[in-house]
C-alpha positions as CSV (number, residue, x, y, z in Angstrom):
1,M,-1.2,-3.9,-12.7
2,P,0.5,-0.7,-13.9
3,E,2.6,-1.6,-17.3
4,V,6.0,-1.3,-15.2
5,L,5.2,-3.9,-12.5
6,E,4.6,-6.5,-15.2
7,N,8.0,-7.9,-15.7
8,Q,11.1,-7.2,-14.6
9,R,12.5,-5.6,-17.8
10,A,9.6,-3.4,-18.3
11,A,11.1,-2.0,-14.3
12,T,14.1,-2.4,-15.5
13,R,13.1,0.0,-18.5
14,F,11.6,2.8,-16.3
15,R,14.0,2.7,-13.8
16,V,17.1,3.6,-16.5
17,L,14.8,6.9,-18.2
18,V,14.2,7.8,-14.3
19,E,18.0,7.8,-13.6
20,I,18.8,9.6,-17.0
21,A,16.0,12.3,-16.4
22,D,17.7,12.8,-13.3
23,R,20.8,12.6,-14.2
24,Q,21.1,14.5,-17.9
25,P,23.0,15.7,-19.8
26,A,26.3,13.9,-18.4
27,V,25.2,10.3,-17.7
28,S,27.4,7.6,-16.4
29,Q,26.1,4.2,-17.7
30,G,28.2,2.7,-14.7
31,E,26.4,5.1,-12.1
32,I,23.1,3.7,-13.5
33,A,24.5,0.3,-13.8
34,D,25.1,0.1,-10.2
35,A,21.9,2.2,-8.9
36,I,19.4,-0.4,-10.1
37,G,21.4,-3.5,-9.7
38,V,22.3,-4.4,-13.4
39,T,25.4,-4.1,-15.5
40,S,26.4,-1.7,-17.9
41,Q,26.1,-3.2,-21.3
42,A,22.7,-3.8,-20.2
43,V,22.4,0.0,-19.2
44,S,23.6,0.8,-22.9
45,E,21.3,-1.7,-24.6
46,Y,18.3,-0.1,-22.8
47,I,19.4,3.8,-23.7
48,R,20.0,2.3,-27.2
49,E,16.3,1.1,-27.1
50,L,15.1,4.8,-25.5
51,T,16.9,5.9,-27.6
52,E,15.3,4.8,-31.0
53,E,12.3,5.2,-30.1
54,G,12.3,8.3,-29.3
55,L,12.2,8.6,-25.6
56,V,15.7,9.9,-25.3
57,E,17.5,12.0,-27.2
58,M,21.4,12.2,-27.3
59,E,23.4,15.1,-27.4
60,G,27.4,13.5,-27.8
61,R,29.4,10.8,-25.9
62,S,28.5,9.9,-22.7
63,R,25.8,12.9,-23.1
64,Y,21.7,12.3,-22.8
65,R,18.8,14.3,-22.7
66,I,15.2,12.4,-21.9
67,T,12.8,13.9,-25.0
68,R,9.4,15.5,-24.2
69,E,8.1,12.2,-25.4
70,G,9.9,10.2,-22.2
71,V,8.6,12.5,-19.9
72,D,5.3,12.2,-21.4
73,W,6.2,8.8,-20.9
74,L,7.6,8.5,-17.5
75,L,4.6,10.8,-15.9
76,R,2.0,8.4,-17.2
77,R,3.8,5.5,-15.4
78,A,4.1,7.5,-12.3
79,E,0.5,8.2,-12.6
80,D,-0.3,4.5,-13.0
81,L,2.0,3.2,-9.9
82,T,0.2,6.3,-7.6
83,H,-3.1,5.0,-8.8
84,Y,-1.9,1.3,-7.8
85,A,0.2,2.6,-4.8
86,D,-3.3,4.4,-3.5
87,R,-5.6,1.0,-3.7
88,V,-2.2,-1.0,-2.1
89,T,-2.5,0.9,0.7
90,E,-6.3,0.4,1.4
91,D,-6.8,-3.2,-0.4
92,V,-3.2,-4.8,1.3
93,L,-3.3,-5.9,4.7
94,G,0.2,-3.8,6.8
95,T,1.0,-2.2,9.5
96,V,-2.2,-0.4,10.9
97,G,-3.8,-0.5,15.0
98,E,-7.0,-2.1,14.5
99,D,-9.5,-2.2,11.5
100,A,-13.1,-3.6,11.3
101,A,-14.7,-6.5,9.2
102,I,-18.2,-8.8,8.6
103,A,-17.7,-11.9,10.8
104,A,-18.6,-14.3,8.0
105,E,-18.8,-17.0,11.2
106,R,-18.3,-16.2,14.9
107,V,-15.6,-15.1,15.8
108,S,-14.4,-15.1,20.0
109,D,-10.8,-11.8,20.6
110,G,-8.2,-13.4,20.1
111,E,-9.2,-16.1,17.4
112,S,-7.5,-15.9,13.9
113,V,-8.8,-15.2,10.8
114,S,-8.5,-15.2,7.1
115,L,-9.5,-11.8,5.2
116,E,-11.6,-11.5,2.0
117,M,-13.5,-8.9,0.3
118,R,-17.1,-10.0,-0.2
119,D,-18.9,-6.9,-2.3
120,G,-16.7,-5.2,-1.6
121,L,-17.0,-4.9,2.5
122,L,-14.1,-6.8,4.3
123,H,-15.1,-10.0,6.2
124,A,-13.0,-12.4,8.8
125,V,-13.4,-16.2,8.6
126,P,-12.4,-18.1,11.1
127,G,-8.8,-19.9,10.5
128,D,-5.8,-18.9,9.2
129,E,-5.2,-20.5,5.9
130,G,-5.9,-17.4,3.2
131,P,-3.0,-15.4,2.0
132,A,-4.3,-12.3,4.0
133,T,-4.7,-13.1,7.8
134,G,-5.6,-11.3,11.0
135,V,-6.5,-12.1,14.4
136,A,-9.8,-10.6,16.6
137,T,-9.7,-8.1,19.0
138,T,-13.6,-9.0,19.8
139,D,-16.5,-11.2,19.7
140,A,-19.3,-11.7,17.0
141,E,-21.5,-13.7,15.5
142,A,-21.7,-14.3,11.6
143,G,-23.2,-10.4,10.0
144,E,-21.9,-8.7,13.0
145,D,-19.0,-6.3,12.5
146,V,-15.3,-7.3,14.1
147,G,-12.2,-5.7,15.0
148,V,-9.2,-6.9,13.6
149,T,-5.4,-6.6,14.1
150,G,-2.4,-7.7,13.1
151,F,-2.7,-8.0,9.3
152,E,-0.5,-10.2,7.3
153,G,-0.8,-10.9,3.2
154,V,-2.5,-9.7,0.8
155,I,-6.4,-9.4,-0.5
156,D,-6.6,-11.4,-3.6
157,L,-8.5,-8.7,-5.2
158,Q,-9.6,-7.9,-8.8
159,P,-10.1,-4.5,-9.7
160,G,-14.1,-4.0,-11.1
161,V,-14.6,-2.2,-14.1
162,V,-17.8,0.6,-14.3
163,A,-19.8,0.3,-17.8
164,V,-21.0,4.5,-18.4
165,S,-24.1,4.5,-20.4
166,Q,-25.1,7.9,-21.7
167,V,-28.9,9.2,-21.6
168,P,-29.9,12.2,-23.8
169,P,-30.8,15.0,-22.1
170,V,-34.3,16.4,-22.0
171,R,-33.8,18.7,-24.3
172,S,-33.1,15.6,-26.5
173,G,-36.1,13.5,-25.5
174,G,-34.4,12.4,-22.0
175,S,-35.4,8.9,-20.8
176,G,-38.3,9.0,-23.6
177,A,-36.1,8.1,-26.3
178,V,-34.3,5.3,-24.7
179,D,-35.7,1.9,-24.9
180,P,-36.0,0.8,-21.1
181,D,-34.9,-2.9,-22.3
182,S,-31.2,-1.4,-23.2
183,V,-31.1,-0.1,-19.9
184,R,-31.5,-3.3,-18.6
185,K,-29.4,-4.5,-20.6
186,A,-26.8,-2.1,-19.6
187,C,-27.2,-2.6,-16.0
188,A,-27.2,-6.6,-16.7
189,G,-24.8,-8.2,-14.6
190,A,-23.4,-5.6,-12.7
191,D,-23.0,-5.8,-8.8
192,L,-23.6,-2.1,-8.3
193,T,-26.5,0.5,-10.5
194,L,-26.0,4.1,-10.3
195,A,-27.4,7.1,-11.8
196,A,-26.2,10.7,-12.5
197,G,-29.1,13.3,-13.9
198,V,-32.8,13.1,-13.5
199,E,-32.9,11.6,-16.9
200,A,-30.8,9.0,-15.7
201,V,-32.7,8.4,-12.4
202,V,-36.1,7.9,-14.5
203,A,-34.7,6.0,-17.3
204,L,-33.8,3.4,-14.7
205,R,-37.5,4.0,-12.8
206,K,-39.3,3.1,-16.8
207,A,-37.1,0.0,-16.4
208,D,-37.8,-0.9,-12.9
209,I,-34.3,-0.7,-11.9
210,E,-33.9,1.8,-8.3
211,P,-30.2,3.2,-8.3
212,A,-28.4,2.8,-5.6
213,T,-27.7,6.6,-5.5
214,A,-27.9,9.4,-7.9
215,F,-25.7,11.7,-6.2
216,A,-21.6,11.2,-6.6
217,A,-21.9,8.5,-9.2
218,G,-18.2,8.9,-10.2
219,D,-16.9,9.2,-6.6
220,V,-18.8,6.5,-5.8
221,A,-18.3,3.8,-9.3
222,A,-14.3,4.4,-8.9
223,E,-14.5,3.5,-5.1
224,A,-16.4,0.1,-5.8
225,A,-14.7,-0.5,-8.6
226,S,-11.1,-0.3,-6.5
227,R,-12.8,-3.1,-3.9
228,G,-13.9,-5.3,-6.9
229,L,-17.2,-4.4,-7.6
230,D,-18.5,-4.3,-11.3
231,V,-20.5,-1.0,-11.7
232,A,-23.3,0.5,-14.3
233,V,-23.4,3.8,-14.0
234,I,-26.3,5.5,-16.4
235,T,-25.8,9.4,-16.8
236,A,-27.7,12.3,-18.6
237,G,-25.4,12.7,-21.3
238,D,-24.1,16.3,-19.5
239,A,-23.5,14.8,-17.1
240,V,-20.8,12.4,-18.1
241,G,-17.9,14.5,-17.6
242,R,-19.1,14.7,-13.6
243,V,-18.9,10.5,-13.9
244,T,-16.0,10.2,-15.9
245,D,-13.4,13.1,-14.2
246,P,-13.0,10.7,-10.8
247,L,-13.1,7.3,-12.9
248,R,-9.8,8.8,-14.8
249,E,-8.7,10.3,-11.6
250,A,-9.1,6.9,-10.1
251,G,-7.4,5.1,-12.5
252,A,-10.4,3.1,-12.7
253,E,-10.9,0.9,-15.8
254,Y,-14.4,2.1,-17.6
255,E,-16.1,2.3,-20.8
256,V,-19.1,5.0,-22.2
257,T,-22.0,3.7,-24.3
258,R,-24.9,5.8,-25.8
259,L,-28.1,4.1,-24.7
């Protein structure tokens, strides 16, 4: 969860800085207090803290300006919120017309179902006891796709982590410079294993592991992690940027190591 949503104080601090940026340089603490629903005294305390931390500077009585550090701080938190909102849009059930899920058991048209994510795919279970529910719009046997509408609630989903492991490029030894046991260890426990680059594919095959895909590994890993899967990506050293860029843009948690 983004830092600014972890508690009320963090959220209020973010909102105060946004209001200062919007109203600068003539900043009315009373207007900010009214806008965000706190007391003027509380706004004064927040501004004092933000000033002490170098995120805001005082230019005179009731005149404040957000610093470059403050702008960077706001942009980073706003980016975190954007990534979080994108994930919520994808995984939190709202007023959409109809979506597809995999029936965990036999489901009948019009039956209430609980919804959950399994292996990165939406599943429908007969009953309405889950935190996320809907209504089936088709009949389906277990394992078949079923239409679902009338979504309510939130899917309980913890984003996955991506472990990126680098294999040397072929000019530096490629897969031959990597111990297959280290490759197996890097992939142990992952829900999904991907490859980026020929050296990575060969290194995985020498470890008796067939990657799920050798194309667009960064995009696939980011999508899978957003759906709760832990992902191992074995990448050639010169392809690591093509993997980490999509992960960073998606706000996915990842770690890069060398094999």
